[in-house]
DSSP file (Angstrom, degrees, kcal/mol; ACC not computed):
  #  RESIDUE AA STRUCTURE BP1 BP2  ACC     N-H-->O    O-->H-N    N-H-->O    O-->H-N    TCO  KAPPA ALPHA  PHI   PSI    X-CA   Y-CA   Z-CA
    1    1 A M              0   0    0      0, 0.0     2,-0.2     0, 0.0     0, 0.0   0.000 360.0 360.0 360.0 143.0   19.5   -6.5    2.1
    2    2 A T        -     0   0    0      1,-0.1     2,-0.1    24,-0.0    24,-0.0  -0.502 360.0-115.2 -74.9 137.4   18.1   -3.3    0.5
    3    3 A E        -     0   0    0     -2,-0.2    22,-1.5    21,-0.0     2,-0.3  -0.447  35.3-161.2 -68.8 143.8   19.8   -0.1    1.3
    4    4 A T  E     +A   24   0A   0     20,-0.2     2,-0.3    -2,-0.1    20,-0.2  -0.854  12.7 177.8-125.4 162.8   17.7    2.4    3.3
    5    5 A S  E     -A   23   0A   0     18,-2.2    18,-2.1    -2,-0.3     2,-0.4  -0.970  37.8 -91.9-153.9 165.2   17.8    6.2    3.9
    6    6 A K  E     -     0   0A   0     -2,-0.3     2,-0.4    16,-0.2    15,-0.2  -0.692  45.3-175.8 -81.6 132.7   15.9    8.9    5.7
    7    7 A R  E     -A   20   0A   0     13,-2.7    13,-3.0    -2,-0.4     2,-0.3  -0.984   8.4-169.1-132.2 143.1   13.3   10.6    3.5
    8    8 A T  E     +A   19   0A   0     -2,-0.4    91,-2.7    11,-0.2    92,-0.5  -0.922  21.6 129.4-128.0 155.9   11.0   13.5    4.1
    9    9 A G  E     -AB  18  98A   0      9,-2.0     9,-2.6    -2,-0.3     2,-0.3  -0.928  31.7-131.2-174.6-162.5    8.1   14.9    2.2
   10   10 A S  E     -A   17   0A   0     87,-1.7     7,-0.2    -2,-0.3     2,-0.0  -0.973  27.4 -87.1-161.8 170.9    4.5   16.0    2.4
   11   11 A C        -     0   0    0      5,-1.8     3,-0.4    -2,-0.3     7,-0.1  -0.215  57.3 -88.8 -76.1 177.5    1.1   15.8    0.9
   12   12 A L  S    S+     0   0    0      1,-0.2    -1,-0.1     2,-0.1    -2,-0.0   0.873 127.2  39.0 -59.1 -42.2    0.0   18.1   -1.9
   13   13 A C  S    S-     0   0    0      3,-0.0    -1,-0.2     1,-0.0     0, 0.0   0.597 107.6-121.1 -88.1 -10.8   -1.3   20.9    0.3
   14   14 A G  S    S+     0   0    0     -3,-0.4    -2,-0.1     2,-0.2     3,-0.1   0.470  78.0 121.3  86.4   1.5    1.5   20.5    2.9
   15   15 A S  S    S+     0   0    0      1,-0.2     2,-0.6    44,-0.1    44,-0.1   0.846  73.6  46.1 -65.1 -33.6   -0.9   19.8    5.8
   16   16 A V  S    S-     0   0    0     39,-0.1    -5,-1.8    43,-0.1     2,-0.3  -0.938  70.5-167.5-118.3 113.9    0.8   16.5    6.5
   17   17 A G  E     -A   10   0A   0     -2,-0.6    38,-2.3    -7,-0.2     2,-0.4  -0.707  11.1-154.9 -90.8 150.6    4.6   16.2    6.6
   18   18 A I  E     -AC   9  54A   0     -9,-2.6    -9,-2.0    -2,-0.3     2,-0.4  -0.984  13.4-172.2-130.5 138.9    6.1   12.7    6.6
   19   19 A T  E     -AC   8  53A   0     34,-2.5    34,-2.5    -2,-0.4     2,-0.6  -0.986   1.9-173.9-128.4 121.6    9.5   11.5    7.8
   20   20 A A  E >   -AC   7  52A   0    -13,-3.0   -13,-2.7    -2,-0.4     3,-0.6  -0.960   3.1-171.2-114.8 112.4   10.5    7.9    7.0
   21   21 A N  E 3  S+     0   0A   0     30,-2.4    31,-0.1    -2,-0.6    -1,-0.1   0.694  83.5  31.1 -80.6 -19.6   13.7    7.1    8.9
   22   22 A S  E 3  S+     0   0A   0     26,-0.5     2,-0.3    29,-0.5    -1,-0.2  -0.322  79.3 163.1-134.3  52.9   14.4    3.7    7.1
   23   23 A A  E <   -A    5   0A   0    -18,-2.1   -18,-2.2    -3,-0.6    25,-0.2  -0.539  38.2-120.4 -76.7 134.3   13.0    4.1    3.6
   24   24 A S  E     -A    4   0A   0     23,-2.8   -20,-0.2    -2,-0.3    -1,-0.1  -0.284  10.4-134.4 -63.4 156.9   14.1    1.6    1.0
   25   25 A N  S    S+     0   0    0    -22,-1.5    80,-2.0    79,-0.1     2,-0.3   0.193  81.6  85.6 -98.3  14.8   15.8    3.0   -2.0
   26   26 A T  E     -d  105   0B   0     78,-0.2    21,-0.5   -23,-0.2     2,-0.4  -0.878  65.2-148.2-116.5 151.3   13.6    0.8   -4.3
   27   27 A V  E     -d  106   0B   0     78,-2.8    80,-2.1    -2,-0.3    81,-1.2  -0.938  11.1-165.4-117.6 137.4   10.2    1.4   -5.7
   28   28 A G  E     -dE 108  45B   0     17,-2.6    17,-2.5    -2,-0.4     2,-0.4  -0.907  10.0-142.1-120.7 152.4    7.6   -1.2   -6.3
   29   29 A A  E     -dE 109  44B   0     79,-2.5    81,-2.9    -2,-0.3     2,-0.5  -0.933   7.8-157.4-113.2 135.7    4.4   -1.1   -8.4
   30   30 A C  E     -dE 110  43B   0     13,-2.1    13,-2.0    -2,-0.4    81,-0.2  -0.956   9.6-176.7-112.8 130.8    1.2   -2.9   -7.4
   31   31 A H        +     0   0    0     79,-2.1    80,-0.1    -2,-0.5    -1,-0.1   0.221  37.2 131.0-108.0  12.0   -1.3   -3.6  -10.1
   32   32 A C  S  > S-     0   0    0     78,-0.1     4,-2.3     1,-0.1     5,-0.2  -0.227  70.2-111.6 -65.1 160.2   -4.1   -5.1   -7.9
   33   33 A S  H  > S+     0   0    0      1,-0.2     4,-2.0     2,-0.2     5,-0.2   0.844 115.4  53.7 -64.3 -34.3   -7.6   -3.8   -8.4
   34   34 A M  H  > S+     0   0    0      2,-0.2     4,-2.5     1,-0.2    -1,-0.2   0.928 110.5  45.7 -68.1 -43.7   -7.8   -2.1   -5.0
   35   35 A C  H  > S+     0   0    0      1,-0.2     4,-3.0     2,-0.2     6,-0.5   0.900 112.1  52.0 -64.8 -39.6   -4.5   -0.1   -5.6
   36   36 A R  H  X S+     0   0    0     -4,-2.3     4,-1.9     1,-0.2     5,-0.2   0.884 112.3  45.5 -66.1 -36.5   -5.6    0.8   -9.1
   37   37 A K  H  < S+     0   0    0     -4,-2.0    -2,-0.2    -5,-0.2    -1,-0.2   0.906 115.9  47.5 -68.6 -40.6   -8.9    2.1   -7.8
   38   38 A W  H  < S+     0   0    0     -4,-2.5    -2,-0.2     1,-0.2    -3,-0.2   0.907 127.0  25.4 -66.1 -43.7   -7.1    3.9   -4.9
   39   39 A D  H  < S-     0   0    0     -4,-3.0    -2,-0.2     2,-0.4    -1,-0.2   0.583  99.8-120.0-100.6 -12.7   -4.4    5.5   -7.1
   40   40 A G  S  < S+     0   0    0     -4,-1.9    -3,-0.2    -5,-0.3    -4,-0.2   0.590  94.2  14.6  80.0   9.1   -6.2    5.7  -10.5
   41   41 A G  S    S-     0   0    0     -6,-0.5    -2,-0.4    -5,-0.2    -1,-0.2  -0.924 119.3 -24.7 176.2-166.8   -3.4    3.5  -11.8
   42   42 A P        -     0   0    0      0, 0.0     2,-0.5     0, 0.0   -11,-0.2  -0.336  64.6-117.6 -64.6 146.0   -0.6    1.3  -10.4
   43   43 A S  E     -E   30   0B   0    -13,-2.0   -13,-2.1   -11,-0.1     2,-0.7  -0.750  23.3-159.8 -84.9 125.7    0.5    2.2   -6.9
   44   44 A M  E     +E   29   0B   0     -2,-0.5    51,-2.6   -15,-0.2    52,-0.4  -0.871  28.1 167.6-111.0  97.8    4.2    3.2   -6.9
   45   45 A D  E     -EF  28  94B   0    -17,-2.5   -17,-2.6    -2,-0.7     2,-0.4  -0.738  34.9-141.7-121.8 158.8    5.4    2.8   -3.4
   46   46 A I  E     - F   0  93B   0     47,-2.7    47,-2.5    -2,-0.3     2,-0.6  -0.964  28.1-123.1-114.3 131.8    8.5    2.7   -1.2
   47   47 A D  E     + F   0  92B   0    -21,-0.5   -23,-2.8    -2,-0.4    45,-0.2  -0.663  33.1 175.3 -72.9 116.8    8.7    0.3    1.7
   48   48 A C  E >   -     0   0B   0     43,-2.8     3,-0.5    -2,-0.6   -26,-0.5   0.262  27.1-142.8-109.4   9.4    9.4    2.5    4.7
   49   49 A G  E 3   - F   0  91B   0     42,-0.6    42,-3.1     1,-0.2    -1,-0.3  -0.304  47.7 -55.1  63.7-146.8    9.3   -0.1    7.5
   50   50 A T  T 3  S+     0   0    0     40,-0.2     2,-1.6     1,-0.1    -1,-0.2   0.512 110.6  91.7-109.7  -8.4    7.7    1.0   10.8
   51   51 A D    <   +     0   0    0     -3,-0.5   -30,-2.4    40,-0.1   -29,-0.5  -0.540  57.3 129.8 -92.2  72.3    9.8    4.1   11.7
   52   52 A V  E     -C   20   0A   0     -2,-1.6     2,-0.3   -32,-0.2   -32,-0.2  -0.982  33.0-173.5-128.1 134.3    7.5    6.6   10.0
   53   53 A T  E     -C   19   0A   0    -34,-2.5   -34,-2.5    -2,-0.4     2,-0.4  -0.934  10.7-149.9-128.6 154.9    6.1    9.8   11.6
   54   54 A F  E     -C   18   0A   0     -2,-0.3     3,-0.4   -36,-0.2   -36,-0.2  -0.945  15.8-137.2-123.8 143.6    3.6   12.4   10.4
   55   55 A S  S    S+     0   0    0    -38,-2.3     2,-0.3    -2,-0.4   -39,-0.1   0.792  97.6  19.2 -72.0 -28.5    3.6   16.1   11.4
   56   56 A D    >   +     0   0    0    -39,-0.3     3,-1.5     1,-0.1    -1,-0.3  -0.717  59.9 176.9-145.9  89.3   -0.2   16.3   11.9
   57   57 A E  G >  S+     0   0    0     -3,-0.4     3,-1.4     1,-0.3    -1,-0.1   0.716  80.0  69.2 -68.2 -19.3   -1.9   13.0   12.5
   58   58 A T  G 3  S+     0   0    0      1,-0.3    -1,-0.3     3,-0.0    -2,-0.0   0.698  94.0  58.2 -70.9 -16.7   -5.2   14.9   13.0
   59   59 A A  G <  S+     0   0    0     -3,-1.5    16,-3.1   -44,-0.1     2,-0.5   0.366  92.1  91.4 -89.9   4.4   -5.2   15.8    9.3
   60   60 A I  E <   -G   74   0B   0     -3,-1.4     2,-0.4    14,-0.2    14,-0.2  -0.862  57.1-162.8-106.7 132.3   -5.1   12.1    8.3
   61   61 A T  E     -G   73   0B   0     12,-2.9    12,-2.4    -2,-0.5     2,-0.5  -0.931  12.7-151.0-106.5 136.8   -8.1    9.9    7.6
   62   62 A V  E     -G   72   0B   0     -2,-0.4     2,-0.5    10,-0.2    10,-0.2  -0.924   6.5-163.4-113.3 131.7   -7.6    6.1    7.7
   63   63 A Y  E     -G   71   0B   0      8,-3.4     8,-3.0    -2,-0.5     2,-0.9  -0.964  17.4-139.1-112.9 121.1   -9.6    3.7    5.7
   64   64 A V  E     +G   70   0B   0     -2,-0.5     6,-0.2     6,-0.2     3,-0.1  -0.705  26.3 176.7 -79.7 106.3   -9.5    0.0    6.7
   65   65 A S        -     0   0    0     -2,-0.9     2,-0.3     4,-0.8     5,-0.2   0.602  60.4  -4.4 -93.2 -12.1   -9.3   -1.6    3.3
   66   66 A S  S    S-     0   0    0      3,-1.6     3,-0.2    79,-0.1    -1,-0.1  -0.945  83.1 -85.4-161.8 178.8   -9.0   -5.3    4.4
   67   67 A D  S    S+     0   0    0     -2,-0.3    77,-0.1     1,-0.2     3,-0.1   0.737 127.0  31.3 -65.0 -21.9   -8.6   -7.4    7.5
   68   68 A W  S    S+     0   0    0      1,-0.1    18,-2.8    18,-0.1    19,-0.5   0.470 117.6  44.0-118.8  -4.4   -4.8   -6.9    7.4
   69   69 A A  E     - H   0  85B   0     16,-0.3    -3,-1.6    -3,-0.2    -4,-0.8  -0.972  50.6-167.2-145.0 157.5   -4.2   -3.4    5.9
   70   70 A E  E     -GH  64  84B   0     14,-2.4    14,-3.3    -2,-0.3     2,-0.4  -0.953  14.0-139.8-139.9 159.9   -5.4    0.2    6.0
   71   71 A R  E     -GH  63  83B   0     -8,-3.0    -8,-3.4    -2,-0.3     2,-0.4  -0.963  12.2-154.4-125.4 137.1   -4.8    3.2    3.8
   72   72 A G  E     +GH  62  82B   0     10,-2.2     9,-2.9    -2,-0.4    10,-1.4  -0.873  14.8 173.4-113.9 145.7   -4.3    6.8    5.0
   73   73 A F  E     -GH  61  80B   0    -12,-2.4   -12,-2.9    -2,-0.4     2,-0.3  -0.979  38.9 -95.3-145.3 157.9   -5.0   10.0    3.2
   74   74 A C  E  >  -G   60   0B   0      5,-2.1     4,-1.4    -2,-0.3   -14,-0.2  -0.560  25.1-147.2 -72.6 129.3   -4.9   13.8    3.9
   75   75 A R  T  4 S+     0   0    0    -16,-3.1    -1,-0.1    -2,-0.3   -15,-0.1   0.657  94.5  47.3 -73.9 -13.5   -8.4   15.0    4.8
   76   76 A T  T  4 S+     0   0    0    -17,-0.4    -1,-0.1     3,-0.1   -16,-0.1   0.925 130.5  11.1 -89.8 -56.7   -7.7   18.4    3.2
   77   77 A C  T  4 S-     0   0    0      2,-0.1    -2,-0.1     0, 0.0    -1,-0.0   0.598  92.2-124.7-102.8 -12.3   -6.2   17.6   -0.3
   78   78 A G     <  +     0   0    0     -4,-1.4    -3,-0.1     1,-0.2     3,-0.0   0.490  48.0 163.5  84.2   2.6   -6.9   13.9   -0.5
   79   79 A S        -     0   0    0     -6,-0.1    -5,-2.1     1,-0.1     2,-0.5  -0.276  44.5-116.1 -55.8 136.8   -3.2   12.9   -1.1
   80   80 A H  E     +H   73   0B   0     -7,-0.2    -7,-0.3     1,-0.2    -1,-0.1  -0.664  37.5 177.1 -75.4 123.6   -2.6    9.2   -0.5
   81   81 A L  E     -     0   0B   0     -9,-2.9     2,-0.3    -2,-0.5    -8,-0.2   0.786  49.8 -18.9-102.4 -34.5   -0.2    9.0    2.4
   82   82 A F  E     -H   72   0B   0    -10,-1.4   -10,-2.2    11,-0.2     2,-0.4  -0.994  33.9-137.2-168.6 159.8    0.3    5.3    3.1
   83   83 A Y  E     -HI  71  92B   0      9,-2.2     9,-2.7    -2,-0.3     2,-0.4  -0.999  38.9-168.8-117.9 122.0   -0.7    1.7    2.9
   84   84 A R  E     -HI  70  91B   0    -14,-3.3   -14,-2.4    -2,-0.4     2,-0.4  -0.960  23.3-130.9-125.3 131.3   -0.1    0.2    6.4
   85   85 A M  E  >  -H   69   0B   0      5,-2.4     4,-2.1    -2,-0.4   -16,-0.3  -0.654  19.1-146.7 -74.2 126.5   -0.1   -3.4    7.5
   86   86 A R  T  4 S+     0   0    0    -18,-2.8    -1,-0.1    -2,-0.4   -17,-0.1   0.861  91.2  44.1 -68.8 -37.2   -2.3   -3.5   10.6
   87   87 A D  T  4 S+     0   0    0    -19,-0.5    -1,-0.2     1,-0.1   -18,-0.1   0.938 127.2  25.1 -73.9 -47.4   -0.3   -6.3   12.5
   88   88 A S  T  4 S-     0   0    0      2,-0.1    -2,-0.2     0, 0.0    -1,-0.1   0.706  93.0-129.9 -93.6 -21.5    3.3   -5.2   11.9
   89   89 A G     <  +     0   0    0     -4,-2.1     2,-0.2     1,-0.3    -3,-0.1   0.627  49.0 161.2  77.6  13.1    2.8   -1.4   11.4
   90   90 A Q        -     0   0    0     -5,-0.2    -5,-2.4   -39,-0.0     2,-0.4  -0.501  26.9-147.0 -70.2 132.7    4.8   -1.6    8.2
   91   91 A Y  E     -FI  49  84B   0    -42,-3.1   -43,-2.8    -2,-0.2   -42,-0.6  -0.853  16.3-167.2-105.6 136.2    4.3    1.4    5.9
   92   92 A L  E     -FI  47  83B   0     -9,-2.7    -9,-2.2    -2,-0.4   -45,-0.2  -0.997  21.3-167.5-112.7 123.6    4.4    1.5    2.1
   93   93 A V  E     -F   46   0B   0    -47,-2.5   -47,-2.7    -2,-0.5   -11,-0.2  -0.923  28.4-102.6-119.3 134.8    4.4    5.2    1.1
   94   94 A P  E >   -F   45   0B   0      0, 0.0     3,-1.7     0, 0.0     4,-0.4  -0.313  27.0-136.1 -55.4 130.0    3.9    6.6   -2.4
   95   95 A A  G >  S+     0   0    0    -51,-2.6     3,-1.4     1,-0.3   -50,-0.1   0.825  99.0  66.6 -58.1 -34.0    7.3    7.6   -3.9
   96   96 A G  G 3  S+     0   0    0    -52,-0.4    -1,-0.3     1,-0.3   -51,-0.1   0.625  87.5  67.6 -67.4 -14.0    5.9   10.9   -5.2
   97   97 A L  G <  S+     0   0    0     -3,-1.7   -87,-1.7   -88,-0.1    -1,-0.3   0.748  82.4  91.8 -75.5 -23.1    5.4   12.2   -1.7
   98   98 A F  B <   -B    9   0A   0     -3,-1.4   -89,-0.3    -4,-0.4     3,-0.1  -0.516  69.3-144.8 -82.9 140.2    9.1   12.4   -1.0
   99   99 A D  S    S+     0   0    0    -91,-2.7     2,-0.7    -2,-0.2   -90,-0.1   0.904  91.1  50.5 -65.7 -43.7   11.1   15.6   -1.7
  100  100 A D        +     0   0    0    -92,-0.5    -1,-0.2     1,-0.1    -2,-0.1  -0.865  55.3 161.9-103.4 109.3   14.2   13.7   -2.8
  101  101 A Q    >   +     0   0    0     -2,-0.7     3,-1.1    -3,-0.1    -1,-0.1   0.245  34.7 125.5-109.3  11.1   13.6   11.0   -5.4
  102  102 A E  T 3  S+     0   0    0      1,-0.2     3,-0.1     3,-0.0    -2,-0.0  -0.369  71.1  19.0 -67.0 148.8   17.2   10.8   -6.5
  103  103 A H  T 3  S+     0   0    0      1,-0.2     2,-0.3    -2,-0.1    -1,-0.2   0.586  86.2 141.8  68.2  13.3   18.8    7.3   -6.5
  104  104 A L    <   -     0   0    0     -3,-1.1     2,-0.5   -78,-0.1    -1,-0.2  -0.630  36.8-154.4 -81.0 145.6   15.5    5.5   -6.3
  105  105 A V  E     -d   26   0B   0    -80,-2.0   -78,-2.8    -2,-0.3     2,-0.7  -0.986  10.7-141.8-124.7 124.6   15.3    2.3   -8.4
  106  106 A F  E     +d   27   0B   0     -2,-0.5   -78,-0.2   -80,-0.2     3,-0.1  -0.762  43.1 146.9 -82.5 112.8   12.1    0.8   -9.7
  107  107 A D  E     +     0   0B   0    -80,-2.1    19,-3.0    -2,-0.7     2,-0.4   0.537  43.2  51.3-130.7  -7.6   12.6   -2.9   -9.3
  108  108 A T  E     -dj  28 126B   0    -81,-1.2   -79,-2.5    17,-0.2     2,-0.4  -0.991  43.0-173.3-141.9 142.7    9.4   -4.8   -8.5
  109  109 A Q  E     -dj  29 127B   0     17,-2.6    19,-2.7    -2,-0.4     3,-0.3  -0.995  14.2-165.8-131.2 129.0    5.9   -5.3   -9.8
  110  110 A V  E    S+dj  30 128B   0    -81,-2.9   -79,-2.1    -2,-0.4    19,-0.2  -0.819  70.8  24.3-114.2 156.8    3.3   -7.3   -7.9
  111  111 A F  S >  S+     0   0    0     17,-0.8     3,-2.3    -2,-0.3     4,-0.4   0.870  72.7 162.1  58.4  38.7   -0.1   -8.6   -9.1
  112  112 A I  G >   +     0   0    0     16,-2.3     3,-0.9    -3,-0.3    17,-0.2   0.796  67.6  60.4 -60.3 -29.1    1.5   -8.4  -12.6
  113  113 A D  G 3  S+     0   0    0     15,-0.2    -1,-0.3     1,-0.2    16,-0.1   0.544 101.8  53.9 -77.0  -5.2   -1.2  -10.8  -13.8
  114  114 A N  G <  S+     0   0    0     -3,-2.3    -1,-0.2     2,-0.1    -2,-0.2   0.453  80.3 118.6-100.4  -5.6   -3.8   -8.2  -12.8
  115  115 A K    <   -     0   0    0     -3,-0.9   -83,-0.1    -4,-0.4   -84,-0.1  -0.417  67.7-122.5 -65.0 128.6   -2.2   -5.4  -14.8
  116  116 A P    >   -     0   0    0      0, 0.0     3,-0.8     0, 0.0    -1,-0.1  -0.302  18.3-118.7 -68.2 160.5   -4.5   -4.0  -17.5
  117  117 A S  T 3  S+     0   0    0      1,-0.2    -2,-0.1     3,-0.0     0, 0.0   0.592  96.9  82.1 -78.3 -10.4   -3.2   -4.2  -21.1
  118  118 A F  T 3  S+     0   0    0      1,-0.0     2,-0.3     0, 0.0    -1,-0.2   0.527  95.8  35.2 -80.6  -3.1   -3.3   -0.4  -21.7
  119  119 A Y    <   +     0   0    0     -3,-0.8     2,-0.3     2,-0.0    -1,-0.0  -0.984  57.3 177.5-143.5 158.8    0.1    0.3  -20.1
  120  120 A S        -     0   0    0     -2,-0.3     2,-0.3    -5,-0.0    -3,-0.0  -0.946  24.6-129.2-158.0 137.1    3.5   -1.4  -19.6
  121  121 A F        -     0   0    0     -2,-0.3    -2,-0.0     1,-0.1     0, 0.0  -0.679   7.4-147.8 -89.3 144.1    6.7   -0.3  -17.9
  122  122 A A        +     0   0    0     -2,-0.3    -1,-0.1     2,-0.1     3,-0.0   0.728  67.0 103.6 -81.4 -23.5   10.0   -0.5  -19.9
  123  123 A N  S    S-     0   0    0      1,-0.1     2,-0.6     0, 0.0    -2,-0.1  -0.253  77.9-119.8 -60.7 143.7   12.1   -1.3  -16.8
  124  124 A E        +     0   0    0    -18,-0.1     2,-0.3   -16,-0.0    -1,-0.1  -0.790  49.5 168.8 -81.8 121.7   13.2   -4.8  -16.2
  125  125 A T        -     0   0    0     -2,-0.6     2,-0.6   -16,-0.0   -17,-0.2  -0.848  45.8 -97.7-132.5 164.4   11.7   -5.7  -12.8
  126  126 A N  E     -j  108   0B   0    -19,-3.0   -17,-2.6    -2,-0.3     2,-0.5  -0.783  48.2-156.8 -78.4 120.0   11.1   -8.7  -10.5
  127  127 A N  E     -j  109   0B   0     -2,-0.6     2,-0.4   -19,-0.2   -17,-0.2  -0.880  12.9-172.6-110.2 131.8    7.5   -9.6  -11.3
  128  128 A M  E     -j  110   0B   0    -19,-2.7   -16,-2.3    -2,-0.5   -17,-0.8  -0.974  14.6-139.6-123.6 135.9    5.2  -11.5   -9.0
  129  129 A T     >  -     0   0    0     -2,-0.4     4,-2.3   -18,-0.2   -18,-0.2  -0.322  34.4-100.4 -80.8 170.6    1.7  -12.8   -9.8
  130  130 A E  H  > S+     0   0    0      1,-0.2     4,-2.5     2,-0.2     5,-0.2   0.920 124.8  50.9 -56.5 -46.4   -1.2  -12.6   -7.4
  131  131 A A  H  > S+     0   0    0      1,-0.2     4,-2.4     2,-0.2    -1,-0.2   0.882 109.7  50.1 -62.1 -39.2   -0.7  -16.3   -6.5
  132  132 A E  H  > S+     0   0    0      2,-0.2     4,-1.8     1,-0.2    -1,-0.2   0.891 110.4  49.7 -67.2 -39.1    3.0  -15.7   -5.8
  133  133 A V  H  X>S+     0   0    0     -4,-2.3     4,-3.1     2,-0.2     5,-0.7   0.941 112.6  47.1 -63.7 -47.1    2.2  -12.7   -3.6
  134  134 A F  H  X5S+     0   0    0     -4,-2.5     4,-0.9     1,-0.2    -2,-0.2   0.907 111.3  51.4 -61.6 -42.1   -0.4  -14.7   -1.6
  135  135 A A  H  <5S+     0   0    0     -4,-2.4    -1,-0.2    -5,-0.2    -2,-0.2   0.859 118.3  38.0 -63.2 -34.6    2.0  -17.6   -1.2
  136  136 A M  H  <5S+     0   0    0     -4,-1.8    -2,-0.2    -5,-0.2    -1,-0.2   0.888 134.6  13.1 -84.2 -41.3    4.7  -15.3    0.1
  137  137 A Y  H  <5S+     0   0    0     -4,-3.1    -3,-0.2    -5,-0.2    -2,-0.1   0.770 135.2  16.0-112.2 -32.2    2.8  -12.8    2.3
  138  138 A A    ><< +     0   0    0     -4,-0.9     3,-2.0    -5,-0.7    -3,-0.1  -0.455  57.8 169.9-146.7  66.7   -0.7  -13.9    3.0
  139  139 A P  T 3  S+     0   0    0      0, 0.0    -4,-0.1     0, 0.0    -1,-0.1   0.729  84.8  37.2 -58.5 -23.9   -1.2  -17.6    2.2
  140  140 A S  T 3  S+     0   0    0     -6,-0.1     2,-0.2     2,-0.0    -5,-0.1   0.334 104.1  89.3-108.7   8.8   -4.7  -17.7    3.8
  141  141 A Q    <   -     0   0    0     -3,-2.0     3,-0.1    -7,-0.2    -3,-0.1  -0.549  66.8-130.6-103.7 166.2   -5.9  -14.3    2.7
  142  142 A G  S    S-     0   0    0      1,-0.3    -1,-0.2    -2,-0.2    -2,-0.0   0.137  77.6 -13.4 -85.9-149.5   -7.8  -12.9   -0.3
  143  143 A E        -     0   0    0      1,-0.1    -1,-0.3     2,-0.1   -13,-0.0  -0.299  65.5-147.1 -56.7 131.0   -6.5   -9.9   -2.1
  144  144 A T              0   0    0      1,-0.2    -1,-0.1    -3,-0.1   -76,-0.1   0.556 360.0 360.0 -82.2  -9.5   -3.9   -8.2    0.1
  145  145 A S              0   0    0    -80,-0.1    -1,-0.2   -76,-0.0   -80,-0.1   0.500 360.0 360.0 -88.6 360.0   -4.5   -4.6   -0.8
């Protein structure tokens, strides 16, 4: 089981504070086309489970990006705040939002077969293709992001 810890942070302008009480200490990258459009590159996220709170939910806009997930961002500065599974309430939060990024380990890349050729990470990671992700998480769904 992955070790977890409490992490706090905020968006760029500070309007939205975030507290994740059970944040993983690992970071994963998603290379799917939706994440790359959302982030301008691969999405580098931490699985924070469901125990996540925000200091000002009125400052958050939520975009329903698929039948099973939604994405939240700050309405003031536009910082990406989360990718949330609609059924379970599980949050994936961009690693860069957290104040303390010490002891994080980059260990997973998903949709590796969708990664464009112009970048590559040097870290040795667990790599999953689109088909492997669908088989594991959404066997009857299209793109999960």
